[in-house]
C-alpha positions in Angstrom: -33.8 5.8 -34.8 -30.6 7.5 -37.3 -28.2 7.7 -36.1 -25.7 11.4 -37.3 -22.4 10.1 -38.0 -19.7 12.7 -35.8 -17.6 15.4 -36.9 -13.8 13.6 -37.0 -12.6 17.1 -35.4 -14.1 15.4 -32.4 -12.0 12.0 -32.3 -9.0 14.3 -32.3 -9.6 15.5 -28.7 -10.1 12.7 -26.7 -7.5 11.3 -24.6 -5.6 8.1 -26.2 -6.5 6.4 -22.2 -10.2 7.1 -22.7 -9.9 5.4 -26.2 -8.3 2.9 -24.9 -11.1 2.7 -21.9 -14.0 2.7 -25.3 -12.4 -0.8 -26.2 -12.6 -2.3 -22.9 -16.1 -0.6 -22.5 -17.3 -3.0 -25.3 -15.8 -5.6 -24.1 -17.4 -5.2 -21.3 -20.7 -4.6 -21.8 -20.9 -7.0 -24.7 -19.6 -9.9 -21.7 -21.7 -8.4 -18.7 -25.0 -7.7 -21.6 -24.5 -3.8 -19.6 -24.6 -1.3 -21.5 -20.7 0.5 -21.3 -20.4 4.8 -21.5 -17.3 6.7 -21.4 -17.4 10.3 -20.2 -14.4 13.1 -20.6 -13.5 15.6 -18.4 -16.6 17.8 -19.0 -18.6 14.8 -18.5 -19.5 13.9 -21.8 -19.7 10.5 -23.6 -16.7 10.6 -25.4 -17.3 10.7 -29.9 -16.2 7.8 -30.6 -19.2 6.1 -28.3 -21.8 7.9 -30.0 -23.6 5.2 -32.0 -23.2 2.6 -29.5 -25.5 4.9 -26.7 -27.8 5.4 -29.6 -29.6 1.9 -28.4 -32.8 0.7 -26.6 -30.7 -0.3 -23.8 -29.8 3.6 -23.0 -33.5 4.6 -20.9 -31.8 8.0 -21.0 -32.6 8.6 -24.6 -36.7 7.6 -23.5 -36.7 10.4 -21.0 -34.8 13.0 -23.4 -37.3 12.4 -26.0 -40.5 12.3 -24.0 -40.2 14.8 -20.5 -37.1 16.9 -22.3 -38.6 17.0 -25.6 -35.9 16.6 -27.6 -34.7 13.8 -30.2 -31.1 13.6 -30.0 -29.1 13.2 -33.3 -25.6 14.4 -32.1 -23.7 14.9 -28.3 -24.9 18.3 -28.0 -28.5 17.2 -27.7 -27.5 14.9 -24.7 -26.8 17.4 -22.3 -31.0 17.7 -22.9 -31.1 14.8 -20.3 -32.8 15.8 -17.4 -31.1 13.1 -15.7 -27.4 14.9 -16.6 -27.9 16.4 -13.5 -27.8 13.1 -11.6 -25.3 11.7 -13.5 -22.5 14.6 -13.6 -23.1 14.6 -9.6 -23.0 10.5 -9.8 -19.8 10.8 -11.1 -18.9 13.8 -8.7 -19.6 11.3 -6.0 -16.9 8.5 -6.9 -14.3 11.0 -7.6 -14.9 12.1 -3.4 -15.0 8.5 -2.6 -12.5 7.1 -4.7 -13.6 4.5 -5.8 -17.2 3.4 -8.0 -20.5 4.7 -7.1 -23.6 3.1 -7.4 -26.8 5.2 -8.0 -30.7 4.8 -9.0 -32.5 7.1 -11.4 -36.3 8.4 -11.0 -37.5 5.9 -13.0 -36.4 2.8 -11.7 -32.7 2.1 -13.3 -29.5 1.2 -12.0 -26.1 2.9 -12.8 -22.7 2.9 -11.8 -19.9 4.7 -12.2 -15.6 4.6 -11.8 -13.7 7.8 -12.6 -10.6 7.7 -14.9 -7.4 10.4 -13.9 -4.1 10.9 -15.5 -1.0 11.2 -13.1 -4.0 12.5 -10.6 -6.2 14.7 -12.9 -9.1 13.8 -13.4 -9.9 12.5 -17.1 -13.2 10.9 -17.1 -15.6 8.1 -15.9 -16.8 4.8 -16.1 -20.7 4.8 -16.4 -22.8 1.2 -16.8 -26.4 0.4 -16.3 -28.8 -2.5 -18.0 -31.1 -3.0 -15.2 -33.9 -2.3 -13.2 -33.8 -2.0 -9.5 -37.6 -1.8 -8.8 -40.8 -4.0 -10.4 -41.5 -3.8 -13.9 -44.7 -2.3 -13.6 -43.9 0.2 -11.7 -41.3 1.6 -14.1 -43.6 1.0 -17.0 -46.4 3.5 -15.1 -43.7 5.8 -15.1 -42.2 6.0 -18.4 -46.4 5.6 -19.4 -47.4 8.4 -18.0 -44.4 10.9 -18.9 -45.1 9.5 -22.7 -48.5 11.0 -22.3 -49.5 7.6 -23.8 -47.4 8.2 -26.8 -45.8 4.6 -26.6 -48.7 1.5 -25.9 -48.2 -0.6 -22.7 -47.0 -3.1 -24.7 -44.5 -1.7 -26.4 -42.6 -0.6 -23.0 -43.0 -3.5 -21.8 -41.3 -4.8 -24.5 -38.8 -2.5 -24.1 -38.4 -2.8 -20.2 -38.1 -6.8 -21.0 -34.6 -6.4 -21.9 -33.6 -4.4 -18.5 -34.2 -8.0 -16.1 -34.3 -7.5 -12.5 -30.6 -6.6 -10.8 -30.2 -8.2 -7.3 -27.3 -5.9 -5.1 -24.7 -8.2 -4.8 -24.8 -8.3 -9.1 -24.7 -5.1 -9.0 -22.3 -4.5 -7.1 -19.8 -7.2 -8.6 -20.4 -5.1 -12.0 -19.5 -2.0 -10.2 -16.2 -3.6 -9.1 -15.5 -5.1 -12.1 -15.6 -2.1 -13.6 -13.6 0.2 -11.3 -10.9 -2.8 -11.4 -10.2 -1.4 -15.0 -10.9 2.7 -14.1 -7.9 2.1 -12.2 -5.6 -0.4 -14.8 -6.4 2.7 -17.0 -5.8 5.6 -14.4 -1.8 6.5 -14.2 0.4 8.1 -12.3 0.4 7.1 -8.6 -0.7 3.7 -8.3 -1.7 4.6 -4.6 -4.5 7.6 -5.7 -7.5 5.6 -5.7 -6.6 4.4 -1.7 -5.4 7.9 -1.0 -8.7 9.5 -2.1 -10.5 7.0 -0.7 -8.3 7.7 2.8 -9.1 11.5 2.8 -12.8 10.9 2.4 -12.9 9.1 5.3 -10.8 11.5 7.1 -13.2 14.4 5.8 -16.5 11.8 7.2 -14.9 11.2 10.8 -14.4 15.1 11.0 -18.0 16.2 9.5 -19.4 14.0 12.4 -17.2 15.6 15.3 -18.1 19.0 13.6 -22.0 18.3 14.0 -21.6 17.5 17.1 -20.3 20.8 17.8 -22.5 22.5 16.1 -25.6 20.5 18.0 -23.3 21.0 21.0 -23.3 24.9 20.8 -25.7 26.2 19.3 -25.4 29.9 17.9 -26.2 31.6 20.9 -23.7 29.6 23.3 -20.4 31.1 23.0 -17.3 29.2 20.9 -15.9 26.8 23.0 -12.3 27.2 23.4 -9.1 25.2 22.3 -9.1 21.8 23.9 -5.2 22.0 25.4 -6.8 18.5 27.3 -6.9 16.7 24.2 -3.1 17.4 23.8 -2.6 15.8 26.5 -4.6 12.6 25.8 -2.9 12.6 21.9 0.4 12.8 23.5 -0.2 9.8 26.2 -1.7 7.4 23.1 1.0 7.5 20.5 3.0 7.0 23.8 1.5 3.5 24.1 1.6 3.2 20.0 -2.1 3.8 19.9 -2.6 5.6 16.4 -6.3 4.4 16.5 -7.0 6.7 19.5 -4.3 8.6 18.2 -6.0 10.1 15.2 -10.1 9.9 16.9 -7.9 12.8 19.0 -6.4 14.8 16.1 -9.7 14.8 14.6 -11.4 16.4 17.6 -8.7 18.8 17.9 -9.1 19.4 14.3 -12.8 19.5 14.8 -12.8 22.6 17.8 -10.2 24.3 15.0 -12.6 24.2 12.4 -15.7 25.0 13.9 -14.4 27.7 16.5 -12.6 29.6 13.0 -14.3 28.9 10.3 -12.9 30.6 6.8 -9.4 30.7 8.6 -7.4 28.3 6.8 -4.0 30.0 7.5 -4.7 30.7 11.7 -5.6 26.1 10.9 -2.4 26.0 9.5 -0.6 28.0 12.1 -2.1 25.6 14.8 -1.0 22.2 12.9 2.4 23.3 13.0 1.8 24.4 16.7 0.9 21.2 17.2 3.5 18.8 15.0 6.3 20.1 17.0 5.2 20.4 20.6 4.7 16.4 19.6 7.8 16.1 17.9 9.6 17.5 20.8 8.2 15.7 23.5 9.2 12.0 24.8 11.6 11.2 21.8 13.1 7.9 21.2 16.8 7.0 22.0 18.4 8.1 18.5 17.1 10.8 17.5 19.4 13.6 17.8 19.1 17.5 17.9 20.0 17.6 14.1 17.6 14.5 13.6 14.6 15.9 16.0 15.0 19.7 13.5 15.3 18.6 10.2 12.5 16.3 11.1 10.8 19.1 11.9 11.7 21.1 9.0 10.1 18.4 6.7 6.2 18.2 8.9 6.3 22.0 8.5 7.1 22.0 5.1 4.2 19.5 4.5 1.9 21.8 6.7 2.5 25.3 4.7 1.6 23.6 0.9 -1.5 22.2 1.9 -4.1 24.2 0.1 -7.0 23.0 1.4 -8.4 21.5 5.2 -9.1 18.4 3.3 -5.4 17.8 2.5 -4.0 19.3 5.9 -5.7 16.1 7.9 -4.4 14.1 5.7 -1.0 15.4 6.1 -1.4 15.2 10.2 -3.3 11.7 10.0 0.1 11.2 8.1 2.3 12.8 10.8 0.8 11.0 13.3 1.0 7.9 12.4 5.5 8.5 11.8 5.3 9.7 15.2 4.1 6.3 16.3 7.6 5.4 16.0 9.5 8.5 16.8 7.5 9.3 20.2 8.8 7.2 22.4 6.9 3.7 23.5 8.1 0.2 23.9 9.8 0.3 20.9 13.6 -1.0 21.5 14.1 -0.2 25.5 16.5 -2.3 27.6 13.7 -3.4 29.8 10.8 -3.4 26.9 9.7 -7.3 29.4 9.4 -5.9 32.5 7.7 -2.4 31.3 5.1 -4.2 28.9 4.3 -6.8 32.0 4.1 -3.1 34.3 2.0 -1.4 31.8 -0.4 -4.4 31.4 -0.7 -4.6 35.0 -1.4 -1.0 35.8 -4.2 -1.0 32.8 -6.1 -4.5 34.7 -5.7 -2.6 38.6 -6.2 1.7 37.2 -8.8 1.3 39.3 -8.0 1.0 42.6 -5.1 2.4 44.9 -1.6 0.5 43.8 2.1 0.4 45.1 5.1 1.0 43.6 6.4 -3.0 45.3 3.1 -4.6 44.3 3.7 -3.1 40.2 7.5 -3.5 40.5 6.8 -7.3 41.6 4.7 -8.0 38.6 8.1 -6.6 36.3 10.7 -9.3 38.2 12.6 -6.1 39.7 13.1 -4.6 42.7 11.5 -1.0 43.3 14.2 0.9 43.7 15.9 -0.2 40.6 11.9 -0.2 38.7 11.2 3.1 39.9 14.1 4.6 38.4 14.2 2.5 34.9 10.3 3.6 34.5 11.1 7.2 34.9 14.4 6.9 32.4 12.7 5.2 29.5 9.4 6.0 30.2 10.1 9.5 30.2 8.1 10.0 33.6 8.0 8.8 37.0 5.0 5.6 38.3 3.0 8.8 40.1 2.8 11.0 37.3 1.8 8.0 34.8 -0.7 6.9 36.7 -2.2 9.9 37.0 -2.6 10.7 33.7 -3.8 7.0 32.7 -6.6 7.8 35.2 -7.3 11.3 34.1 -7.7 9.8 30.7 -10.4 7.2 31.7 -12.1 9.8 34.2 -12.8 11.9 30.8 -13.9 9.7 29.0 -16.3 9.2 31.7 -17.7 12.3 32.6 -18.5 12.9 28.5 -19.9 9.4 28.2 -21.6 8.4 31.1 -24.2 10.0 33.8 -21.8 8.5 36.7 -21.7 10.7 39.7 -18.2 12.0 40.2 -18.0 10.2 43.1 -18.4 7.1 41.3 -16.0 8.1 38.9 -13.4 9.1 41.3 -14.0 6.0 42.7 -13.4 3.6 39.4 -10.7 5.5 38.4 -8.9 4.8 41.8 -8.6 8.2 43.2 -9.0 8.1 47.2 -11.7 10.3 47.5 -13.9 13.2 45.2 -11.8 15.9 46.5 -8.4 14.5 45.2 -9.7 13.3 42.0 -11.3 17.2 41.2 -7.4 18.5 42.6 -5.1 16.0 39.9 -8.0 16.5 36.8 -7.7 20.1 37.7 -3.6 20.1 37.7 -3.9 17.9 34.3 -6.5 20.0 32.2 -7.3 23.2 33.6 -10.8 23.0 34.8 -12.9 20.9 37.3 -14.6 17.7 36.4 -18.1 19.8 36.8 -17.0 21.9 34.3 -15.5 19.6 32.5 -18.4 17.6 31.9 -20.7 20.7 31.2 -18.1 22.1 28.1 -18.8 18.9 27.0 -15.2 18.2 27.2 -14.1 20.8 25.6 -11.4 23.2 27.2 -13.4 26.3 28.0 -11.9 29.7 26.6 -10.0 30.9 29.9 -7.6 28.2 29.6 -4.2 29.9 27.4 -4.2 28.9 23.7 -1.0 29.2 23.8 0.9 26.7 26.2 4.7 27.4 23.6 7.5 28.8 24.7 8.1 32.5 23.0 11.5 31.1 21.1 9.2 28.5 19.7 6.4 31.4 18.4 9.2 32.9 16.8 10.4 30.0 14.7 6.3 29.5 14.0 6.3 33.0 13.4 9.4 33.4 10.6 8.4 30.2 9.3 5.3 32.5 8.3 7.0 35.5 7.7 5.5 35.7 4.3 2.7 34.1 4.3 -0.8 36.4 4.4 -1.2 38.5 8.1 -3.6 36.1 10.3 
């Protein structure tokens, strides 16, 4: 096939990083027996690679010629490739995932791609191919049909002979190696790929929560209110240093907000600020003065206000929750850490029955009066409230995740009877256990969504005085 040389004017437009990628991919292709290509930010191969891609190893030329009825003479002709949209979408998916992406075309050929960035800006991608993911006979039959017999079967078989069958582990290894090259070529923040991966995982988890709500609340049912009980559970998780549970609860809060308030980003920012300040004001660890708290809040508020999308807002909130784990009062740095750890462990193992102050104090090695005093001073709540809160958290999960009766749940969570369980549960969540179960754990709309002081609301309102009206 005649190879038309591209005009020199194209070369001047190619980024120095992509030119470096071109040299690197030439070596990569020779070393691995694959075909590698460098694409620019418009998803077209860079001009310098034109000679390399006009080859029998580029199976896309076959589809372009026989399916799109176009013979490739220049870069523009490549846009006629019927699989062009597939390749572009694959690169976009790799950008979304923050890593390599492996895919297969309709003929069964394997491809893999990794994005390249310059100072956090997408500038291009590496794409590799050269292996079959299906049986040779299956692909040759499809190609013969696509070309209406224009290429004899023996010739097709010779063409396919240069495409070995690629097992999944080999393809993964080649894709991973290409991703390492893409990382080394990219400039800017060293953890940029990690940030993209983290956000992709967060959005996946958040989407799953939203889909669960959509399934639970069809269009014909009332929209659920804001789940205040989840806020309390989030605080409890952070007090214990349980960041993983904290982040799951944060996703549940965000999912409820997004589900109930679609296309209201400013409102969701507003609620995010309320949540963060609530968390930062609760049970602050020793050493955090009022001034420190104010400065920390200002930093958090600024970060939330500057987020332009749900994706970034979610990431900021997860980051704040992670930071607050050390801020919110926990066992870190307190005087009676050993005694309180023993007590917490014992309570966690025995909350499902009636346990006394003396019993817990004995385990901690302290006298009952002294234990009661230091528990409240250093945990921020008395033992009775701590026990009830723990039991309500356990009961909340059993109500949603099991079919146990209210009587069985009350008994398994250490409540003396169902009546007392219902009373304590309503005090903590604002609704009866039965209603909580019926609403799937999401607070009903009659529960106040405010739960903040007027002074506090004034602060938030001031912060948003220049924002668009919600």
